[in-house]
N, C-alpha and C positions, 0 to 999 in steps of 0.2 A: 435792863439795857445800858450798854455802854454809852458814858457822857462823851459829848463830841470834843470837850477840852481834853478828857483822857485819851480819845482816841487820836487827836493831833499829837498830844505828849508823846504817845507810844509811837509815833511815826517821827519822832524826832524834833518837835516844836513846842515852845511855850507858847503861851498865848497872852496878850496885853489887849485890853478893851478900853477904848476911849469913846467918851461921850461927847460927841459934836454939837448936839441939839437935843431938846427933850425927847425926841423920838428918831435919834440917828446915832447909831453906835457902829465903830469901826473896830474889827479884831485886826491886829497886827500879829504875824507870826515871828517869832525868834527862834533862830536854829539853837538847840540845847548845846551842841558840841563847839559851835562857833557865833557865840553870841552877836558878833558883828554882823553875821548874815541874818537879814530881817527882809520880810516882805510885807510892807507898812499896806495899810488899808487893803487887806487880803479878802475880808469878809464885812458885810454890813448888814444892818437890820434895825427894826423898831425897837429893838431890847438886846442888852448884852447877850443874852442867851442866842438869839436869833441870829445875830452876827458871828457868833462861834459856829453856829450850825451852818451858815452860809459859807465860812471860810472852809469848814470841812467838806461840804459838798464840791465846793470849786476845787479843793485839792485832790479829791476823788476823781473829778472828770478831767483836770488839766494834767495832773502828775500820775495818776493810777488808770488813766483811760476807762474808768468805769461811767457807764451811762446811769443818769440819775433815775430813781425808782419811779 
């Protein structure tokens, strides 16, 4: 299975994960071709991996118009 981080990279974004609290992580998307293009706090979750997964799901729904499974 393809990792969510790799999937986002393949769709043009690097990810940065920020830990705001012990069980609150935010994933920020950074456009690969234009690093000044950022989508802060794009995904959140109780772990880094879950916040990246949340960002992928949000991108799929908002940008690709895919319904979640």
